[in-house]
VOGU-3710 file (C-alpha; in Angstrom, 3 decimals, decimal comma):
1> mtiwlteiwr> 124,629/81,581/75,675  125,537/84,113/72,948  122,644/83,084/70,692  120,366/83,370/73,720  121,517/86,911/74,428  121,152/87,916/70,908  117,622/86,821/70,827  116,849/88,637/74,042  118,601/91,759/72,692  116,577/91,651/69,374
11> awraslrrpg> 113,425/91,382/70,988  114,283/94,363/73,468  115,426/96,390/70,448  112,227/95,567/68,532  109,950/96,397/71,520  111,982/99,829/72,083  111,717/100,707/68,493  107,897/100,416/68,618  107,155/100,755/72,252  103,363/100,845/72,169
21> flllasgvla> 102,929/97,308/73,373  105,765/97,707/76,033  104,040/100,957/77,556  100,788/99,321/77,515  101,805/96,138/79,188  104,165/97,935/81,554  101,356/100,426/82,432  98,905/97,570/83,157  101,465/95,730/85,221  102,405/98,948/87,086
31> lgigasvavf> 98,872/99,451/88,167  98,563/96,123/89,923  102,057/96,703/91,434  101,546/100,063/92,583  98,307/99,160/94,452  99,769/95,955/95,999  103,275/97,622/97,028  101,571/100,615/98,506  99,297/98,384/100,734  102,278/96,256/101,604
41> aliqntlwrp> 104,182/99,386/102,721  101,262/100,634/104,649  101,069/97,317/106,403  104,900/97,433/106,756  104,671/100,771/108,334  101,767/99,975/110,766  101,297/96,389/111,579  104,897/95,419/111,286  106,598/98,424/112,472  108,361/97,780/115,935
51> lplpqasrva> 107,295/99,943/118,854  109,838/102,578/119,730  110,552/100,693/123,042  113,495/98,502/123,995  112,568/94,789/123,575  109,239/95,872/122,289  108,140/92,188/121,709  108,340/91,590/125,583  105,777/94,458/126,467  102,231/93,155/127,000
61> vigqlgdsgk> 98,795/94,708/128,080  96,776/92,827/130,652  93,050/93,281/130,980  89,535/91,884/130,189  88,953/89,662/127,238  86,179/90,253/125,003  84,011/87,558/123,203  86,544/87,337/120,523  89,167/86,374/122,933  91,045/89,698/122,242
71> lsaggislhe> 91,448/92,357/124,897  88,382/94,606/125,140  88,526/98,341/125,085  87,650/98,545/128,728  91,125/97,604/130,031  91,311/96,678/133,855  90,054/98,467/136,916  92,120/99,695/139,618  90,632/96,975/141,861  91,324/94,202/139,412
81> yqylgkldgv> 94,830/95,535/138,996  95,578/95,149/142,683  94,585/91,547/142,451  97,034/90,761/139,795  99,821/90,826/142,452  103,100/89,138/141,650  103,031/87,353/138,356  105,685/84,758/137,451  107,828/85,862/134,516  106,773/89,438/134,764
91> aalglvhfgl> 109,854/91,621/135,302  107,856/94,937/135,575  104,218/95,844/135,938  102,576/99,219/135,671  99,277/100,942/135,553  98,365/103,845/133,084  95,158/105,936/132,922  94,930/108,214/129,835  92,311/110,150/128,153  92,242/112,786/130,989
101> kaniagdgvp> 92,386/116,514/130,528  94,142/119,162/132,993  94,437/123,086/133,146  98,097/123,825/133,252  99,512/127,145/134,057  103,367/127,876/134,149  105,432/130,429/132,494  103,010/130,857/129,610  99,392/131,470/128,899  97,188/128,952/130,687
111> tqapaihmdr> 96,343/125,924/128,565  94,144/122,858/128,735  96,382/119,709/127,888  96,052/115,960/127,773  97,000/114,469/131,021  97,990/110,851/132,203  98,171/109,104/135,500  100,491/106,321/135,930  102,256/104,505/138,787  106,139/104,335/139,332
121> gslsalglrp> 106,249/100,770/137,710  105,013/102,045/134,339  108,145/103,374/132,800  109,909/100,320/133,999  107,323/98,330/132,146  107,848/100,236/128,991  111,484/100,049/129,266  111,811/103,992/129,209  113,894/106,435/131,228  113,190/110,165/131,455
131> vlgrnfsaae> 115,392/112,217/129,263  115,829/114,520/132,156  115,143/114,043/135,970  113,683/110,891/137,346  110,626/108,683/137,795  108,166/109,020/140,546  109,281/107,808/144,131  107,401/105,464/146,216  106,251/108,315/148,585  105,029/110,440/145,522
141> dapngpkvai> 103,226/107,707/144,232  101,025/107,098/147,332  97,783/108,773/148,388  98,328/112,371/149,697  101,978/112,183/148,622  104,090/115,292/147,428  102,675/117,324/144,454  105,079/116,259/141,576  104,646/116,030/137,750  106,611/114,689/134,799
151> igyglwqray> 106,120/116,611/131,746  105,931/115,402/128,188  108,344/115,817/125,518  106,189/118,121/123,561  105,264/120,432/126,423  109,005/120,621/127,334  109,825/121,858/123,867  106,875/124,222/123,403  106,640/125,905/126,796  110,255/125,652/128,208
161> ggdvhvigrs> 112,169/125,727/125,004  113,819/122,499/125,912  115,592/124,015/128,860  117,802/121,551/130,520  117,214/123,351/133,971  113,250/122,684/133,957  113,786/120,053/136,709  112,716/121,512/140,025  110,599/124,242/138,527  106,907/124,693/139,611
171> vriegvphti> 103,887/124,278/137,302  100,381/124,825/138,355  98,173/121,983/137,689  94,479/122,537/138,334  95,458/125,689/140,359  97,738/123,569/142,685  101,706/123,934/142,307  103,499/120,865/141,254  107,163/120,321/141,148  108,548/119,003/137,901
181> vgvlpkafnt> 110,674/116,025/138,533  111,156/114,619/135,053  110,772/114,841/131,248  109,343/111,980/129,302  111,077/110,786/126,079  109,302/111,057/122,704  108,570/107,273/122,672  106,163/107,534/125,671  103,578/109,703/123,848  104,302/107,941/120,654
191> vlgpgdvvlp> 103,034/104,701/122,089  100,406/105,859/124,605  99,191/108,907/122,850  99,029/112,640/123,876  100,057/113,438/127,338  101,672/116,859/128,248  101,678/116,055/131,997  102,019/112,780/133,748  100,706/112,557/137,457  101,365/109,795/139,995
201> malpvhsrny> 98,423/107,160/140,254  98,634/107,307/143,978  96,623/104,133/144,331  95,210/103,389/147,677  96,042/100,213/149,412  92,496/98,740/148,888  90,884/100,418/145,978  87,207/100,033/145,336  87,213/101,512/142,079  85,754/99,098/139,673
211> ghsgtiaiar> 85,701/101,396/136,561  87,542/100,349/133,399  87,568/103,518/131,231  90,971/104,327/129,932  92,922/102,277/132,336  95,403/99,637/131,187  97,997/97,473/132,886  101,250/97,141/131,178  103,736/94,300/131,822  107,328/93,550/130,820
221> lapgvsiasv> 108,124/90,064/130,328  111,106/88,515/131,359  113,302/86,778/128,605  111,855/83,577/127,355  108,386/83,889/129,075  105,366/83,574/126,787  102,276/85,969/126,840  100,132/82,769/127,091  101,622/81,832/130,268  101,234/85,526/131,856
231> saqadahert> 97,679/85,565/130,452  96,839/82,200/132,216  98,010/83,559/135,451  96,278/86,942/135,319  92,892/84,947/134,694  93,629/82,816/137,659  94,403/85,799/140,005  91,259/87,737/138,799  88,882/84,690/139,316  90,386/84,466/142,779
241> myrdmgmggn> 89,228/88,035/143,417  85,617/87,183/142,296  85,599/84,277/144,593  86,752/86,450/147,521  84,034/88,918/146,672  81,306/85,951/146,847  80,466/86,273/143,224  79,486/82,759/142,274  76,673/80,762/141,141  75,590/81,238/137,568
251> wkkprfgaes> 77,021/84,755/137,344  79,119/84,830/134,234  82,684/86,113/135,198  84,730/87,810/132,594  87,922/86,156/131,303  91,292/88,048/131,773  94,314/87,538/129,642  97,612/89,320/128,175  98,212/90,347/124,709  101,317/92,370/123,218
261> laaafqqdar> 101,182/95,997/123,265  101,331/96,493/119,510  98,580/94,081/118,845  96,264/95,487/121,533  96,619/98,925/120,215  96,381/98,185/116,411  93,497/95,628/116,527  91,147/98,359/115,037  93,584/98,764/112,031  94,244/95,031/111,303
271> pvlllflaca> 90,729/94,302/109,680  90,735/97,474/107,644  94,386/96,839/106,511  93,519/93,342/105,702  90,536/94,398/103,567  92,860/96,889/101,734  95,222/93,853/101,135  92,616/91,682/99,827  91,353/94,572/97,342  95,185/95,284/96,253
281> vlvllvalvn> 95,642/91,461/95,680  92,510/91,241/93,580  93,622/94,365/91,497  97,016/92,561/90,952  95,399/89,294/89,769  93,214/91,364/87,451  96,397/93,117/86,044  98,010/89,651/85,730  95,180/88,104/83,900  95,141/91,280/81,770
291> lvnlmllral> 98,923/90,870/81,191  98,507/87,208/80,257  95,833/88,222/77,661  98,090/90,919/76,387  101,274/88,439/76,053  99,010/85,770/74,376  97,841/88,083/71,755  101,383/89,322/71,198  102,375/85,677/70,814  99,755/84,960/68,391
301> arnhdaavrs> 100,903/87,969/66,425  104,117/86,125/65,813  102,373/83,055/64,559  103,556/83,150/61,014  107,142/84,200/61,891  107,234/81,315/64,525  105,774/78,834/62,247  108,355/79,380/59,586  111,214/79,515/62,125  109,890/76,135/63,417
311> algapwlrlm> 109,691/74,550/59,985  113,309/75,651/59,548  114,540/73,559/62,645  114,504/76,376/65,325  114,177/74,601/68,766  111,154/75,320/71,051  113,500/77,168/73,681  114,788/79,542/70,943  111,211/80,339/69,819  110,437/81,163/73,532
321> lpalgegllv> 113,344/83,622/73,891  111,876/86,703/72,085  108,725/86,404/74,396  110,602/85,777/77,685  112,995/88,687/76,669  110,052/90,967/76,148  108,348/89,833/79,390  111,644/90,569/81,328  111,587/94,169/79,822  107,770/94,443/80,754
331> gvggallgmv> 108,371/93,149/84,245  111,117/95,557/84,997  109,355/98,675/83,420  106,207/97,603/85,388  108,154/97,333/88,508  109,816/100,867/88,192  106,673/102,466/87,275  104,536/100,611/89,666  107,217/101,922/92,582  106,591/105,476/91,206
341> latvglallq> 102,803/105,278/91,598  103,083/103,473/95,035  105,497/106,176/96,446  103,065/109,113/95,117  100,024/107,372/96,621  101,519/106,883/99,893  102,828/110,595/100,042  99,164/111,625/99,157  97,781/109,280/101,863  100,192/110,341/104,668
351> gfipsvwlwg> 97,721/113,105/105,850  94,767/110,809/105,977  96,357/107,789/107,931  95,558/107,914/111,703  98,628/108,728/113,553  97,995/105,908/116,040  98,625/103,431/113,071  102,066/104,724/112,323  103,303/104,949/116,183  104,381/108,649/115,335
361> gqlhvgmmaw> 106,469/107,541/112,192  106,111/108,514/108,583  104,880/106,463/105,605  107,883/105,369/103,308  108,675/102,617/100,823  111,452/100,503/102,109  113,964/98,213/100,731  111,357/95,265/101,123  108,843/97,114/99,141  111,337/97,713/96,158
371> llafvvglls> 112,345/93,989/96,371  108,556/93,026/96,359  107,913/95,175/93,334  110,633/93,589/91,228  109,928/90,327/92,377  106,297/90,608/91,692  106,917/92,354/88,320  109,467/89,854/86,990  107,476/86,867/88,184  104,242/88,296/86,823
381> allaavsalw> 105,537/89,240/83,413  107,427/85,965/82,889  104,536/83,901/84,146  102,174/85,795/81,754  104,882/85,242/78,843  105,036/81,524/79,727  101,352/81,139/79,966  100,892/82,832/76,442  103,519/80,661/74,962  102,000/77,620/76,584
391> rsrsihavse> 98,481/78,295/75,145  100,063/79,192/71,506  102,245/76,225/71,689  100,181/74,613/68,960  100,741/77,419/66,520  102,949/75,133/64,631  100,405/72,637/64,003  98,653/72,634/60,591  95,096/72,799/62,193  96,144/75,763/64,065
401> lreggrsgmg> 97,474/77,585/61,070  94,327/76,587/59,117  92,111/78,065/61,750  94,068/81,433/62,416  96,133/81,957/59,211  98,400/84,901/59,332  95,928/86,780/61,543  97,016/84,831/64,395  94,081/83,949/66,659  92,677/80,362/66,394
411> vrsgrfsral> 89,525/79,094/67,817  91,112/77,635/70,942  93,213/80,658/71,590  90,178/82,964/71,285  88,542/80,853/73,859  91,163/81,175/76,382  91,365/84,889/75,819  87,687/85,182/76,400  87,950/83,073/79,526  90,468/85,372/80,961
421> vvvqvamatl> 88,241/88,373/80,319  85,388/86,412/82,196  87,796/86,173/85,112  88,770/89,799/85,078  85,289/90,916/84,966  84,469/88,517/87,934  87,313/89,915/90,160  86,373/93,550/89,327  82,859/92,646/90,148  84,040/91,485/93,853
431> vlcaagvfah> 86,029/94,682/94,385  83,337/96,970/92,968  80,577/95,334/95,247  82,827/95,842/98,260  83,452/99,614/97,208  79,885/100,050/96,491  78,561/98,848/99,998  80,975/101,658/101,433  79,597/104,247/99,060  76,072/103,538/99,550
441> alyaasqqpl> 76,338/103,588/103,419  78,269/106,914/103,160  75,633/108,336/100,754  72,775/107,214/102,903  74,419/108,632/105,979  75,069/111,835/104,283  71,192/112,079/103,404  70,113/111,012/106,917  68,772/113,936/108,979  70,907/114,141/111,902
451> gyadsnvltf> 68,055/115,337/114,329  69,657/118,668/114,976  71,126/121,802/113,091  75,042/122,008/112,736  75,217/125,156/110,513  76,515/128,532/111,973  77,677/126,838/115,209  80,837/127,191/117,072  81,859/124,966/120,011  84,692/124,793/122,712
461> eltpvqtdyp> 85,258/122,871/125,713  86,304/124,030/129,168  87,186/121,945/132,248  86,900/124,399/135,134  90,152/124,861/137,278  89,531/122,670/140,399  91,051/125,171/142,926  88,991/128,155/141,401  85,770/126,052/140,873  85,936/123,302/143,664
471> dpasvlslsr> 82,190/122,496/143,914  79,124/122,128/141,491  77,641/125,510/142,508  80,843/127,164/141,423  80,883/125,429/138,124  77,325/126,123/137,570  77,918/129,850/138,313  80,737/129,963/135,884  78,716/128,222/133,286  75,883/130,892/133,654
481> rlvrrlrvip> 78,071/133,994/133,598  80,034/132,601/130,470  76,837/131,821/128,619  75,323/135,303/129,226  78,843/136,932/127,986  78,830/134,828/125,011  75,416/136,084/123,956  76,677/139,491/123,442  79,391/138,698/120,893  78,486/140,395/117,535
491> gvatsavtta> 76,768/138,010/115,292  75,896/135,409/117,881  72,254/134,864/118,397  72,441/132,669/121,295  74,444/130,188/123,422  74,077/127,160/125,504  76,272/124,767/127,790  76,076/121,120/127,966  78,154/117,987/128,977  77,844/116,452/125,629
501> lptsdgmygs> 77,212/117,723/122,104  74,592/116,052/119,954  77,262/114,451/117,843  80,453/114,462/119,822  83,988/113,774/119,548  84,246/113,083/123,333  82,167/111,308/125,801  79,288/109,572/123,986  79,188/106,297/125,576  76,344/105,005/127,758
511> ynngmylpdg> 75,912/105,843/131,292  75,302/102,435/132,639  75,584/102,796/136,520  72,394/103,904/138,206  69,734/104,694/135,860  66,350/103,039/136,761  62,724/102,971/135,466  59,729/103,323/137,582  59,482/99,670/138,197  63,014/99,570/139,402
521> shfvaqldgi> 64,434/97,953/136,486  67,917/99,097/135,320  68,492/100,357/131,970  71,305/101,838/129,883  71,282/105,230/128,118  73,356/108,427/127,590  72,919/111,009/130,311  73,434/114,617/129,137  73,357/117,713/131,354  72,223/120,796/129,371
531> gpdfftlfdm> 71,342/124,436/129,672  68,161/125,905/129,156  68,545/126,919/125,429  70,322/123,702/124,214  67,287/122,335/122,320  66,555/125,675/120,774  70,100/126,411/119,617  70,326/123,085/117,815  66,714/123,291/116,462  65,812/119,828/118,103
541> pvhagrnftr> 62,111/119,289/118,143  60,308/118,637/121,362  57,816/116,190/120,277  55,700/116,303/123,416  55,647/118,242/126,589  57,968/121,274/127,170  61,608/122,393/127,296  63,710/123,204/130,327  63,320/126,752/131,738  65,404/128,893/133,973
551> ddvrggtpva> 63,063/127,774/136,794  64,420/124,262/136,589  67,086/124,854/139,279  68,766/122,827/142,030  66,288/122,746/144,854  63,235/122,774/142,679  61,388/119,830/141,370  63,695/117,356/139,493  62,787/117,107/135,939  63,972/115,240/132,778
561> ivsqgladky> 63,613/115,227/128,884  64,121/111,822/127,141  64,641/110,951/123,666  61,784/109,733/121,472  63,632/106,385/121,011  63,940/105,888/124,792  60,315/106,847/125,247  59,302/104,297/122,881  61,423/101,525/124,237  61,041/101,745/127,881
571> yggqalgrtv> 57,747/103,711/128,333  55,789/102,516/125,414  55,614/105,916/123,890  53,809/107,199/126,899  56,632/108,859/128,969  55,307/112,263/129,885  54,575/112,468/133,645  56,503/109,185/134,416  59,618/109,082/136,268  63,482/108,204/135,955
581> rvgmdnhpdv> 65,803/107,623/138,620  69,496/108,682/138,176  72,307/108,130/140,703  75,557/106,449/141,776  76,009/103,624/144,132  76,139/104,702/147,788  75,169/108,283/146,858  71,764/110,196/146,912  70,033/109,667/143,698  67,524/111,885/141,730
591> larivgvvgd> 64,009/110,939/140,955  63,295/113,063/138,013  59,629/113,579/136,409  59,867/113,431/132,789  58,297/116,773/131,332  59,198/116,420/127,644  60,086/114,067/124,762  62,604/115,379/122,192  63,782/113,938/118,785  66,532/111,488/118,507
601> twqrgplhpk> 70,141/112,192/117,416  73,101/110,462/116,145  75,628/110,730/118,991  78,124/108,541/117,353  77,667/109,942/113,855  75,300/109,130/111,039  77,052/105,484/110,516  76,276/104,151/114,027  72,735/103,433/115,631  70,990/106,289/117,710
611> qpvvylplaq> 71,311/105,897/121,382  68,570/106,498/123,914  69,356/109,702/125,936  68,187/111,033/128,998  68,548/114,943/129,483  68,668/116,591/132,949  69,028/120,395/133,502  72,765/120,940/134,227  71,783/122,691/137,395  69,868/119,536/138,693
621> mpesvlailr> 72,644/116,828/137,873  73,464/114,704/140,757  76,878/115,749/142,452  78,131/112,447/142,185  77,579/112,155/138,296  78,999/115,608/137,768  82,170/114,643/139,745  82,505/111,595/137,358  82,080/113,849/134,218  84,267/116,320/135,607
631> efealrfvvr> 87,135/113,793/135,961  86,784/112,524/132,540  85,237/115,216/130,341  84,849/118,992/129,902  81,799/121,183/129,631  80,867/122,142/126,054  79,886/125,750/125,190  78,005/126,401/122,038  77,187/129,638/120,266  75,103/129,953/117,099
641> ghgnpsdwra> 74,298/133,035/115,004  74,775/134,547/111,495  77,749/134,479/109,375  80,914/132,371/109,426  81,467/130,760/112,917  85,216/130,694/112,437  85,005/134,629/112,590  83,989/134,522/116,277  86,922/132,682/117,524  88,903/135,713/118,777
651> dvrkavaeva> 85,771/137,260/120,501  84,990/133,879/122,133  88,705/133,819/123,705  88,105/137,282/124,648  84,782/136,493/126,610  86,285/133,696/128,472  89,189/135,773/129,419  86,918/138,474/130,804  84,579/135,838/132,796  87,528/133,762/134,044
661> pnqpiaelrt> 90,880/135,195/133,594  93,027/132,061/134,305  90,502/129,460/132,620  91,936/127,927/129,557  89,779/126,568/126,696  90,379/123,989/124,061  88,831/122,251/121,056  87,468/125,618/119,562  85,855/124,121/116,363  82,760/124,609/114,255
671> mrsivestta> 80,039/121,885/114,815  80,315/120,968/110,897  83,870/119,928/111,353  82,812/117,679/114,291  80,330/116,094/112,255  82,556/115,492/109,383  85,076/113,943/111,848  82,733/111,218/112,671  83,131/109,718/109,232  86,805/110,640/108,513
681> dvrlnlrlig> 88,102/107,053/108,852  85,298/105,628/106,745  85,950/108,302/104,144  89,568/107,205/104,125  88,621/103,558/103,679  86,427/104,627/100,879  89,120/106,302/98,988  91,304/103,559/98,995  88,792/100,829/98,178  87,524/103,239/95,614
691> ifaalalmla> 90,929/103,523/93,910  91,241/99,906/93,768  87,767/99,609/92,384  88,505/102,035/89,528  91,653/100,044/88,812  90,069/96,819/88,600  87,236/98,315/86,314  89,803/100,195/84,047  91,997/96,993/83,809  88,932/94,771/83,049
701> aaglyavmav> 87,641/97,213/80,466  91,273/97,437/78,867  91,373/93,579/78,839  88,087/93,140/77,187  88,802/95,870/74,490  92,209/94,262/73,550  90,609/90,781/73,289  87,732/92,169/71,151  90,201/94,303/68,906  92,365/91,281/68,115
711> avaarerefg> 89,283/89,064/67,715  87,743/91,439/65,215  91,028/91,638/63,308  91,417/87,874/63,187  87,944/87,625/61,707  88,413/90,341/59,176  88,475/87,806/56,294  85,055/86,296/57,744  83,522/89,645/58,126  84,561/90,552/54,575
721> vrlalgaapa> 82,942/87,246/53,240  79,808/88,080/55,207  79,471/91,483/53,866  80,164/90,321/50,292  77,164/87,823/50,741  74,928/90,619/51,593  75,172/90,847/55,561  74,390/94,243/56,813  76,898/96,061/58,810  74,542/96,580/61,595
731> rllrlvlrgg> 74,242/92,783/61,917  77,952/92,310/62,338  77,945/95,270/64,954  75,407/93,245/66,873  77,512/90,053/66,504  80,532/91,527/68,013  78,671/93,340/70,706  76,774/90,135/71,681  79,997/88,260/72,106  81,651/90,784/74,175
741> llqvalglai> 78,687/91,522/76,453  78,332/87,845/76,894  81,727/87,592/78,494  80,805/90,584/80,669  77,557/88,994/81,893  79,122/85,811/82,652  81,875/87,353/84,736  79,397/89,627/86,552  77,222/86,573/87,434  80,429/84,735/88,724
751> gvaatlgvsh> 81,569/87,881/90,606  78,179/88,293/92,203  78,256/84,691/93,336  81,729/85,211/94,644  80,736/88,234/96,742  77,890/86,197/98,136  80,359/83,533/99,045  82,642/85,930/101,047  79,759/87,964/102,292  80,308/86,415/105,769
761> alsavlmgll> 83,926/87,369/106,184  83,266/90,784/104,680  80,195/91,482/107,011  82,663/91,082/110,024  84,898/94,002/108,571  82,171/96,208/107,649  80,565/95,915/111,109  83,805/97,301/112,568  84,069/100,103/109,926  80,366/101,077/109,199
771> granafdpav> 78,618/99,832/112,230  76,316/97,519/109,999  76,803/94,002/108,753  75,104/94,073/105,321  77,942/93,055/103,116  75,696/92,253/100,188  73,362/94,911/98,949  71,085/94,157/95,851  71,135/97,913/94,889  74,806/98,114/94,746
781> algvgvvlvl> 75,110/94,764/92,841  72,696/96,178/90,400  74,770/99,195/90,013  77,784/97,354/89,516  76,124/95,336/86,881  75,240/98,533/84,812  78,578/100,058/85,375  80,358/96,997/84,126  77,892/96,520/81,309  78,564/100,057/80,216
791> agllaclipa> 82,128/99,688/80,451  82,095/96,352/78,399  79,853/98,197/75,784  82,355/100,977/75,516  85,186/98,524/75,288  83,389/96,529/72,514  81,920/99,513/70,626  85,287/100,539/68,770  86,038/97,047/67,552  82,294/96,296/66,787
801> tragrvqpmd> 82,347/99,389/64,834  85,494/98,373/62,850  84,047/94,958/62,116  80,989/96,789/60,322  83,430/99,050/58,239  85,536/96,099/56,776  86,015/96,421/53,011  84,866/93,202/51,450  87,447/93,209/48,482  90,404/94,392/50,858
811> alrgeg> 89,545/91,496/53,243  89,271/89,056/50,427  92,328/90,293/48,746  94,449/89,770/52,088  93,390/86,027/52,052  96,318/85,319/49,817
//
């Protein structure tokens, strides 16, 4: 044992005395460990982070299932929820409707705040209790019950300073006094998102509400009950509903089921994180291959010393100890440096990670990540050392000594090193192609005309207080007065009102209830109500017909303008003079004559397909549709002028206060920031995958350089002989470059083939991230090939130049 420790200590001392190799090998390993540990920590802090709820694994969501068998974003309707009834094994069941906005006026300035409706079973289903006060009573959670509210923890701290005597105080919500009966714990908003006020659901006994938007059913399972059993019961109950409604025959009934709350809320994050993990593993493999190459070159550099010691009777295990000791040192150094890189990287990413991924927590590197780093570091370094020793085990044979001499690299070892370089390049190609698809999509999106002007535009949203503006006429009067007042702000040229922006961070879904063509067939499109100067403000071109005017008022001839895509798709490009019918079930509809065709816009951002749009004058919007929009969305007011839009913020607030003193506003933002927000998540993904691609490229180039440098050194005598026999230095330069670039070309071909092989799986991820499924792009593959060839050329150039500068006499003299 003493001899073993002595050998290891000598190896460490030699490495620390000349730390160049130690720093290089540890740095290579640290890049792979840093990338993999950072992604592991990200997954640990998101997918594996437990919900801040008691027995969180027993909390499930019940709703419609999509084609993939996972819960769809639609959730469950009020009518479907009532048909769930009593489910065996469910200890508590609740209904939550979120994504709403409410006007609040209490002790401070009126504000527009996020609001949530829930029934009295929701807190029990979540396993939560108010930090102050109580839950809703049965009477309060009934239609026309007492006006009460539970406030969120954030509002309690901001508006009431955490006052423990807040229970019983009054707060005006939509102009109606509500008594505060409770304060929610932090965990409620951490799980369900922002909600400053929570109001009773007050579900009628037999609801006929079939809408799914923003409504989820939450169930707390009894101990020992599986989600699968509850899922089967939910599907059976809902099928009973469809049978009672007489919906049989060939009608395709939706499937219902249950899924854990954490899985349902993080299904968007899972494919992204798995993509990151795949890229990180590839980078780690590239680093490992590079480390094997470096350790092999290190072992071959000890050829002469190992051969002499073997000839003197040293056992094979003792010959391995210096390499294993050095590998141990490399593993520890790589793990420590990798943890530093991972910690710094996570700190930089904290501000870019969506808060919903973290359940309100912070990114941190835990003990599991530290353990993973050291396990991966030590195993990788020791594996690399053992692999190198295994490949160099024949250095004691006379044939190997004859091939390599004191320079150390024999033919077989050289082939193995070159094969490792090919593997590195292939894996780097796979990562670069994935990153290239993202980059190409984002570049194409950035160059894509949006169909409107977003410069010098400031927007804000406003939800009219219901008691002050109870009907459409009062809402329209408010919007007209406010638009006129906004136009006199210094620097503002024009203003307009709309129910949705051209590219919106709000409601940009399709209106799929009550929109019909002249022949009576139903179609799906986005429905926007706009003011007269909307198209002018956004510089949206009217391709045919006319714009709306101030004569297009309620009581006049109903008119509409449609987007060019809708006109082409449903009217054969001849929409002018035709009609479109808009309405709601059991409500009077509007038969509007199409008077104009306007250019298309990207409502969901430049990475998603354009939607067909029907524009109606806001004054002529059907009251039933306005009521739906008012419940879920706010009016958007837009101003445009000269100068910096941010300079108008104070004047905008002053204008609103003059026109409507008790009316709060929210989301006061520039249009440019809204456009940028539509690609924020993809830009984060691009940053991370770009980092992985850069690491893979750097590691592959470093590995190629190391192999070529040692190969040139090993063939120094051969190059000296060639030069002595009259070979030109340029010929040797071409010889070395050809050998290196051949490895790059072979690795590139294998990498492109691998990219094609995994394109199906990658396409599914890219469809969710970019709205397109093309995971293989020939232009990207060509670009990756050019980058790798240039990187390989640079990596080979210095060794190749060195080969051409070998002095023949020095090389022949060193033959000795």
